[in-house]
C-alpha positions in Angstrom: 0.4 -32.0 19.6 -1.5 -35.5 19.7 -0.8 -38.7 18.0 -3.7 -38.4 15.7 -3.3 -34.8 15.0 0.0 -35.4 13.2 -2.1 -36.3 10.0 -1.7 -34.0 7.2 -4.4 -31.5 6.1 -6.8 -32.5 3.4 -5.6 -31.7 -0.2 -7.8 -30.3 -2.8 -9.0 -33.2 -5.3 -8.2 -32.9 -8.8 -4.6 -31.5 -8.6 -1.2 -31.8 -7.0 -0.5 -30.1 -3.8 0.8 -26.7 -3.7 -0.1 -26.0 -7.4 -3.0 -23.8 -8.6 -6.1 -25.7 -10.1 -8.4 -24.6 -12.9 -8.1 -21.3 -14.9 -5.5 -19.8 -12.4 -3.0 -22.5 -13.5 -3.1 -21.0 -17.1 -1.9 -17.6 -16.3 0.7 -15.7 -17.8 4.6 -16.4 -16.8 4.6 -13.0 -15.1 1.7 -13.8 -13.0 3.2 -17.1 -12.0 6.5 -15.2 -11.0 4.4 -12.9 -8.9 2.5 -15.8 -7.3 5.9 -17.6 -6.7 7.1 -15.0 -4.5 9.1 -12.7 -6.8 8.2 -9.6 -4.9 8.1 -11.4 -1.6 11.6 -12.5 -1.2 11.6 -15.7 -3.4 11.8 -16.5 -6.9 10.7 -19.8 -8.5 12.0 -20.1 -12.0 15.1 -19.7 -14.1 18.4 -19.3 -12.1 19.0 -16.0 -14.3 16.0 -14.5 -12.8 16.8 -15.4 -9.3 20.3 -14.0 -10.0 18.8 -10.8 -11.1 16.4 -10.4 -8.4 19.2 -11.2 -5.8 21.5 -8.5 -7.5 18.6 -5.9 -7.3 17.6 -6.6 -3.9 21.2 -6.8 -2.1 21.9 -3.1 -2.3 18.3 -2.4 -1.4 18.1 -4.4 1.7 20.4 -2.2 4.1 18.4 1.0 2.9 15.0 -0.7 3.6 16.3 -1.9 6.8 17.5 1.3 8.0 14.0 3.1 6.7 12.2 0.5 8.7 14.0 1.0 12.0 15.0 4.9 11.9 12.2 7.1 12.5 14.4 10.3 12.3 15.4 9.2 8.9 11.7 8.9 7.9 10.5 12.4 9.2 13.8 14.3 7.6 13.3 12.4 4.2 9.5 13.1 4.2 10.3 16.7 5.1 12.8 17.1 2.3 10.2 15.5 -0.3 7.5 17.8 0.7 9.6 20.7 0.8 11.2 20.0 -2.5 7.5 19.6 -4.0 6.5 22.9 -2.5 9.6 24.6 -3.7 9.2 23.4 -7.2 5.5 24.3 -7.1 6.3 28.0 -6.0 9.0 28.0 -8.4 6.9 27.1 -11.5 4.4 29.6 -10.4 6.9 32.5 -10.0 8.8 31.8 -13.1 5.4 31.8 -15.1 4.6 34.9 -13.5 7.9 36.5 -14.3 7.9 35.2 -17.9 4.4 36.5 -18.6 5.3 39.8 -17.2 8.3 40.4 -19.3 6.5 39.0 -22.2 3.6 41.5 -21.8 5.9 44.5 -21.1 7.9 43.5 -24.3 4.8 43.0 -26.3 3.3 46.4 -25.6 6.7 48.1 -26.2 7.1 46.5 -29.5 3.5 47.2 -30.6 4.0 50.9 -29.9 7.2 51.0 -31.9 5.7 48.8 -34.9 2.7 51.0 -34.7 4.9 53.9 -35.2 6.8 52.5 -38.0 3.8 51.6 -40.0 2.6 55.2 -39.6 5.9 56.4 -40.8 5.9 53.9 -43.8 2.5 54.9 -45.0 3.3 58.7 -44.6 6.6 58.4 -46.7 4.7 56.5 -49.2 2.1 59.4 -49.4 4.9 61.9 -49.8 7.0 60.0 -52.4 3.9 59.1 -54.9 5.6 61.2 -57.9 9.0 59.5 -57.8 7.9 56.6 -60.0 6.3 58.2 -63.1 3.1 57.6 -64.5 2.5 54.1 -63.6 5.5 53.4 -61.4 6.6 50.5 -63.8 9.4 50.0 -66.2 9.2 48.8 -69.7 9.2 45.1 -68.7 6.3 45.4 -66.2 8.6 45.2 -63.5 9.0 48.2 -60.5 11.1 50.9 -61.5 14.3 51.3 -59.8 12.9 54.3 -58.1 10.5 52.1 -56.0 13.1 49.5 -55.5 15.4 52.1 -53.9 12.5 53.7 -52.2 12.0 50.2 -50.5 15.7 49.8 -49.5 15.9 53.3 -48.2 12.7 52.8 -46.2 14.1 49.6 -44.4 17.3 51.5 -43.7 15.6 54.5 -42.3 13.1 52.5 -40.0 15.8 50.3 -38.7 18.2 53.1 -38.1 16.1 54.1 -35.0 16.3 50.7 -33.5 20.0 50.8 -32.7 20.1 46.8 -32.4 16.7 46.7 -30.5 14.6 45.6 -33.6 15.0 44.7 -37.4 12.9 45.6 -40.1 11.7 43.3 -43.1 9.6 43.9 -46.0 8.3 41.2 -48.1 6.1 41.3 -51.2 2.4 40.5 -50.9 1.4 36.9 -51.8 -0.1 37.9 -55.4 3.2 39.7 -56.3 5.8 36.9 -55.3 6.9 36.7 -59.0 7.5 40.4 -59.4 10.7 42.1 -59.2 10.3 43.4 -55.8 12.4 40.9 -53.4 12.5 40.9 -49.7 14.4 43.5 -47.9 15.8 43.0 -44.4 18.2 44.9 -42.0 20.7 43.4 -39.7 21.6 40.5 -42.1 18.2 39.0 -41.1 17.0 35.9 -43.3 13.5 37.4 -44.0 11.9 34.2 -45.4 13.2 32.0 -42.4 12.5 34.4 -39.8 9.0 35.4 -40.6 6.4 32.3 -40.1 4.4 31.3 -43.2 1.4 31.4 -41.0 1.8 35.0 -40.1 2.2 35.9 -43.7 -0.9 34.3 -44.7 -2.8 36.3 -41.7 -1.2 39.5 -43.0 -2.2 38.9 -46.5 -6.0 38.1 -45.4 -6.5 41.7 -44.2 -5.1 45.2 -43.3 -4.8 44.7 -39.8 -1.6 44.2 -38.1 -0.5 40.7 -36.5 2.1 39.2 -34.3 3.9 35.8 -33.7 6.8 34.6 -31.9 9.5 33.3 -33.8 13.1 32.2 -34.2 15.2 35.2 -35.8 17.6 33.4 -38.3 20.5 35.4 -39.6 22.6 35.0 -43.0 25.6 35.4 -41.0 27.3 33.0 -38.5 25.4 34.8 -35.9 23.3 32.3 -33.7 19.4 32.4 -34.1 17.5 33.9 -31.1 14.1 33.9 -30.1 11.9 36.9 -31.1 8.5 38.7 -31.6 7.5 39.5 -35.2 4.9 42.2 -35.8 3.6 42.7 -39.4 1.2 44.8 -41.4 0.2 45.1 -45.1 0.9 48.7 -46.3 1.3 50.4 -49.9 4.1 51.6 -51.5 4.3 54.9 -53.4 2.4 53.4 -56.4 -0.4 52.0 -54.3 0.7 48.5 -54.6 0.7 46.4 -51.3 3.6 44.8 -49.6 4.2 43.3 -46.1 6.2 45.3 -43.6 7.5 43.4 -40.5 9.1 44.5 -37.3 11.3 41.6 -35.5 12.2 42.2 -31.7 14.9 40.1 -30.4 13.9 38.6 -26.8 17.5 37.9 -25.7 17.3 40.4 -22.7 14.0 38.9 -21.5 15.4 35.4 -22.0 18.4 36.3 -19.9 16.4 38.1 -17.1 14.1 34.8 -17.0 17.4 32.7 -16.7 18.6 34.9 -14.1 15.3 34.5 -12.1 15.3 30.6 -12.7 19.0 30.4 -11.3 18.0 32.7 -8.3 15.0 30.5 -7.5 17.0 27.4 -7.9 19.6 28.4 -5.6 17.0 29.9 -3.2 14.9 26.9 -3.2 17.8 24.4 -2.8 19.2 26.4 0.2 15.4 26.5 1.6 15.2 22.6 1.3 18.3 22.1 3.0 17.7 24.3 5.8 14.3 22.8 6.2 15.9 19.3 6.3 18.4 20.4 8.9 15.6 22.1 11.0 13.5 18.7 10.6 16.6 16.7 11.8 17.4 18.8 14.8 13.6 18.8 15.9 13.2 15.1 15.5 16.3 14.4 17.3 15.0 16.3 20.2 11.9 14.0 20.4 13.6 10.8 19.1 16.6 10.9 21.4 14.7 10.6 24.7 12.5 7.7 23.0 15.6 6.1 22.1 16.8 6.4 25.6 13.7 5.1 27.1 13.7 2.0 24.7 17.4 1.1 25.7 16.5 1.6 29.5 13.5 -0.7 28.9 15.7 -3.2 27.3 18.1 -3.1 30.1 15.1 -3.4 32.8 13.8 -6.3 31.0 17.3 -7.9 31.4 17.3 -7.5 35.0 19.1 -4.3 35.6 16.3 -2.8 37.7 18.2 0.2 38.9 18.4 1.9 35.4 16.6 5.2 35.2 16.0 8.0 32.6 18.1 11.4 32.8 15.0 14.1 33.2 15.7 17.6 32.4 13.2 20.5 31.9 9.5 20.4 32.5 8.0 19.8 29.1 6.1 16.9 27.9 9.4 14.6 27.4 10.4 15.4 30.8 7.0 14.4 32.2 7.4 11.0 30.1 10.8 10.5 31.6 9.4 11.0 35.1 6.4 8.8 34.5 9.0 6.0 33.2 11.2 6.4 36.1 8.3 6.2 38.6 7.0 3.0 36.7 10.5 1.6 36.7 10.8 2.2 40.6 7.4 0.6 41.2 8.4 -2.3 39.1 11.6 -2.7 41.0 9.8 -2.4 44.2 7.2 -5.1 43.3 9.9 -7.5 42.0 11.8 -7.1 45.1 8.8 -7.9 47.3 8.0 -10.8 45.1 11.6 -12.1 45.4 11.6 -11.5 49.2 8.3 -13.6 49.3 9.6 -16.3 47.0 12.6 -16.4 49.4 10.5 -16.8 52.4 8.4 -19.4 50.6 11.4 -21.5 49.6 12.8 -21.3 53.1 9.5 -22.2 54.5 9.0 -25.4 52.2 12.7 -26.5 52.8 12.3 -25.9 56.7 8.9 -27.9 56.7 10.1 -30.6 54.6 13.2 -31.1 56.7 11.3 -30.7 60.0 8.8 -33.4 58.8 11.2 -35.9 58.1 12.1 -36.9 61.9 8.5 -37.3 62.9 7.6 -39.2 59.8 10.6 -41.5 60.1 9.3 -42.2 63.8 5.7 -42.6 62.4 6.9 -44.9 59.7 8.8 -47.0 62.1 5.7 -47.5 64.3 3.4 -48.0 61.4 5.8 -50.7 60.2 5.7 -52.6 63.6 1.8 -52.4 63.5 1.7 -53.5 59.9 3.8 -56.6 60.7 1.6 -57.6 63.4 -1.8 -57.1 61.7 -2.5 -60.9 61.6 -2.9 -60.9 65.2 -5.5 -58.2 65.3 -9.2 -58.4 64.4 -10.1 -57.6 60.9 -11.1 -54.0 61.1 -7.9 -53.5 63.1 -5.7 -55.2 60.5 -7.5 -53.1 57.8 -6.8 -50.1 59.5 -3.0 -51.0 59.8 -3.0 -51.5 56.2 -4.7 -48.2 55.3 -2.2 -46.3 57.8 0.7 -48.0 56.0 -0.6 -47.0 52.4 -1.1 -43.4 53.6 2.2 -43.2 55.2 3.6 -44.3 51.9 1.7 -41.6 50.0 2.5 -38.9 52.8 6.3 -40.0 52.4 5.9 -39.6 48.6 4.6 -36.1 49.0 7.4 -35.2 51.3 9.9 -36.4 48.9 8.3 -34.3 46.3 8.2 -31.2 48.6 11.9 -31.9 49.3 12.6 -32.1 45.4 10.8 -28.6 45.1 12.8 -27.0 47.6 16.0 -28.4 45.7 14.8 -27.1 42.4 14.2 -23.6 44.2 17.6 -23.7 45.7 19.3 -24.8 42.4 20.5 -27.8 44.0 18.5 -30.4 42.1 20.6 -33.3 40.5 19.3 -35.6 37.7 19.5 -39.2 38.7 19.5 -40.7 35.2 19.7 -44.3 34.6 18.8 -46.8 31.6 15.1 -47.7 32.2 12.4 -49.4 30.1 9.5 -46.9 29.8 7.2 -49.7 29.4 7.6 -50.7 32.9 7.2 -47.1 34.2 3.9 -46.8 31.9 2.4 -50.2 33.3 3.0 -49.0 36.9 1.4 -45.8 36.2 -1.7 -47.2 34.4 -1.9 -49.9 37.2 -2.2 -47.3 39.8 -4.8 -45.1 37.8 -7.1 -48.1 37.4 -9.3 -47.3 40.6 -9.9 -44.0 39.4 -10.7 -45.2 35.7 -13.2 -47.9 37.0 -14.9 -45.2 38.7 -15.1 -42.9 35.7 -15.9 -45.8 33.4 -12.8 -45.3 31.4 -10.5 -47.9 29.7 -6.7 -47.1 29.7 -5.0 -48.8 26.7 -1.3 -49.0 26.2 -0.1 -49.0 22.5 3.5 -49.7 21.3 4.8 -51.8 24.2 5.5 -54.9 22.2 9.1 -53.9 22.1 11.4 -52.5 24.5 11.5 -48.7 24.9 14.8 -48.1 26.7 15.9 -44.5 27.5 18.4 -42.9 30.1 16.1 -41.1 32.4 15.0 -40.4 35.9 12.5 -42.9 36.5 10.9 -41.1 39.7 10.4 -38.0 37.8 9.2 -39.5 34.5 6.8 -41.7 36.5 5.3 -38.5 38.4 4.9 -36.8 35.1 2.9 -39.7 33.5 0.9 -40.2 36.6 -0.2 -36.6 36.2 -0.9 -37.1 32.6 -3.0 -40.2 32.9 -4.9 -39.2 35.7 -5.9 -35.7 34.2 -6.9 -37.7 31.0 -9.0 -40.1 33.0 -10.8 -37.1 35.0 -11.4 -35.0 31.8 -12.0 -38.0 29.4 -15.6 -38.1 29.9 -15.8 -41.7 30.3 -14.0 -42.5 26.9 -10.9 -44.3 26.1 -7.5 -43.2 27.1 -4.6 -44.1 25.0 -1.0 -44.3 26.0 1.4 -44.8 23.1 5.1 -45.5 23.3 7.4 -45.0 20.4 11.2 -45.0 19.8 13.1 -44.0 16.7 16.3 -42.5 15.7 17.7 -42.4 19.3 14.7 -40.7 20.8 11.7 -42.0 22.8 8.4 -40.6 23.2 5.2 -41.3 25.4 1.9 -39.6 24.4 -1.0 -39.7 26.6 -4.2 -38.9 24.7 -7.9 -38.6 25.8 -11.2 -37.6 23.9 -12.6 -35.2 26.5 -14.0 -31.6 26.4 -10.6 -30.0 25.2 -9.3 -26.7 26.1 -11.3 -23.3 26.6 -10.0 -20.5 24.8 -6.9 -19.1 26.3 -6.0 -22.0 28.1 -3.6 -23.5 25.4 -1.1 -20.6 26.5 -0.6 -22.3 29.8 0.2 -25.7 28.5 3.6 -27.2 27.4 3.5 -27.2 23.7 4.9 -29.9 21.7 7.4 -27.8 20.3 9.1 -27.3 23.7 7.7 -24.0 24.9 8.1 -23.0 28.5 5.2 -23.1 30.9 4.2 -21.1 33.6 5.1 -23.7 36.2 8.2 -25.2 34.6 10.9 -25.9 37.1 12.6 -29.1 36.4 15.5 -29.8 34.1 14.9 -32.6 31.4 14.2 -35.7 33.2 14.9 -37.7 30.0 18.0 -37.4 28.0 16.8 -37.9 24.7 16.4 -35.8 21.5 13.2 -34.8 20.2 11.5 -37.7 18.3 10.7 -36.9 14.7 7.2 -38.6 15.3 4.1 -36.4 16.4 4.6 -37.5 20.0 7.5 -35.3 21.6 8.7 -34.8 24.9 10.5 -31.8 26.5 12.0 -31.8 29.9 9.6 -33.9 32.0 6.4 -33.2 30.1 5.0 -35.4 27.5 2.9 -34.1 24.6 -0.9 -34.9 25.0 -3.8 -34.5 22.8 -5.5 -31.1 21.8 -8.1 -32.1 24.7 -7.6 -32.8 28.4 -4.1 -34.1 28.0 -2.9 -30.6 27.3 -4.2 -29.5 30.3 -2.7 -32.2 32.4 0.7 -31.4 30.8 0.6 -27.8 32.2 -0.2 -29.2 35.8 2.4 -31.8 35.8 5.2 -29.6 34.5 4.9 -27.9 37.9 
């Protein structure tokens, strides 16, 4: 803003600017990448990393932009995600309940079947005790052929009632694994691989029945399948223990569960899509009027005051449309009233300015005659003639300003630019402000007037602006020095007026013309200086020079009007 305010901000001691100091500087490379802006749109590091980040971000940018700007997409996507989560949760619960129900029913039926089979095996063993002779063994100590045949017949008879619903397996007890009684199985089942070892240990440890889930493996090319195995230790006709197992395939339960899963997946997908479509339709009914209101508001701000929303129905959206249309109508009415008032004001200013020129010319002529003859008057009358001439000059200047304002309002103002030396303009302004500066106890200093500062400008308008700036700086400088600095560089000129007064109150800065060239509340004039912005801290825009952060900024806001 001001000349002295261009100094750079203080830098932390002990390190280069822009780099962390202390322990933070010794962070990991990943931390430095994050600090350098890897996730904030910028990458400092290897070109490979920059290329990778750019390659990753490029396809995501349109999606993120659409996500930020489209509320309908947000609502529909959120609804779909929440619906999908609910459907998945319900699906897991239903599938779990169905699976438990199927398995419980299968286990109960299998236990009933196995219990009957164990009873039949025990009954047949009691009825056939005499088939093996005295001790039921051959000469070499192995079971006789009668017991071996009895075991095979038992497996065949027990499995014949299943008709493929189950298979029967017999295994020797753990302490008889080396005896001649080998495993027996129906349906080409591999007994040793189909019965888990842990279940066999449980059967050997007690006379009670036990069960377990397993994979039923076949000796043929038939694929293995899940199953339930129930076993118990019973005695043969000789009273020797052996293990009897029932193997129940779970293929039907598995097919039923797969059917339930497929049905739930299809129904869930249909529900999710249906909920998404419903959400899209519902949100569309709300978003469409909002988008219409936003578009009409943009057109209203562009000056198309006749735009209105289309209102249908009596719901909340309809009330919103009616309120919006009423607001637009009131705005149009107020703006039209202000435009009419502004036209009347401009016409009044123009009429008054033109009507005053004729009497002012007459008064000027009479004052000139009196002023030229002042030497013939007494001292008091001569002094009055001089004051009259000065005040008429001032009144004529005010009338010229009033005419210029009317030209600006009518759009007929023209820039009267010519090469001028700003040093002369500044000196005239400072000379005119000396009486006020003496009363305030302020000293006005000019800096940078050693070399010519030439620019193509409208001298009258520039002088008016500088006069306002200097007078304002003197009034608000609290008796301190006011510095007027001139500078020229790179085809641009600048004039800065700085005071050291009370400064601006909170909120007053928005009313001032900023150094960057922001518009002010009173700005009317076109640029009075045809020069580009100076790269130095002092810049000019239009006919307003940038002042300090204190009183000169307030003067800038006043002078631009």
